C-alpha positions, 0 to 999 in steps of 0.5 A: 562687390565693394566692402560692406560698411556695418552700421554702428549699433549701441552696445547691447548692455545699453538698452534704450530708454523705454518711450513713455506710454510704450507697451513692449510686450505687445510688439517685437521681442523686447530689448532684453529678448533681442539681446538674449537672442543675439547671445544665443545666436553666437553660442549655438552657432559655435556648436554648429561648426562641429557639424559642418560637412567637408569640404567647406563652401568655396568662393563661388558657392551658394553659401558664400554668395548668400553670406556676402549678399545677406550681410549687405541686405541686413546692413540696410535693415540695421540702418533703417531700424536705427533711423526709426528708433531715433525718430519714429513717433509710435513707441511700438514702432521704435521698439520693433525697429531697435529689435530688428537692428539688434537681431540683424547686427548679430546675424551680420557678425555670424555671417562674417565669421562663416567667411573667415572660417571658410577662408574666404574674402567678405567681398567677391568679383561676382555680381550680387545674387549670382548664386540664385540668379535663375530664380530672380525676376524683374519684380524682385531685382531693380534695374540698379542692381539692388537685391530683393526688397532693398530700398533705393538711395532715394527712399533711404534719403526720404526716410532720413529726412522725414518728420513726425508720423511720416517716419513711422509710415515710411519705416513700416513700408520699407521694412515690410518690403525688405523682409519679403526680399530677405525671405526670398533670399533665405528660401533660395539658400535653403534650397541649395545648401546642406551646410548645418550652420547656414541652414540653421541660421537661414531657418531662424531668419525665415521664421523670425522675419515672418513673425516680424512681418505680422507685427509690421502689418499690425502697426501699419493698420494702427497708423491708418485708424 
């Protein structure tokens, strides 16, 4: 796997201006909530290090594979979130997109820290999803090797080039599929790992993305009205 390019996110102390007519309390965590969650992730994860069993995960472990693959998976969510934040027309879609980008960028940082703590490279010669290959099927992994739920380069280009409400529609569709794939990966590592910091963050991802999927569905229904 090649080096992962982490998308650039606005500093957490520079919250986005609230779009006119928005109701941030209705959908998503809100900008302040996302920033608080990111801060708590870092602080709590530090305490989890002391609970880590020995030896630390190896290069071909499920934990290392999950971290490397989920960094790439999250990176695409950050990219899509920032596109939607900048160009979507519905205030609640923009707010949710920013919340997702903020939260997943913070989690990317945590997973990079795991790999440093374990003395492992952020890249590997193993193919993507090798750590849970036996659980995959043709509906979850595309022919071009993308991980579960990930958008194709063509779909990302379509999102970047979209205008008006089409940005909202495409983002909600692509992110719903992305979250489904991410939850599948999370379930995979929870079945394979007893590493405290990994299972804690994976559980947080699972519950958080499940809640966000409810919001994504509500917003999709609103666009169809």
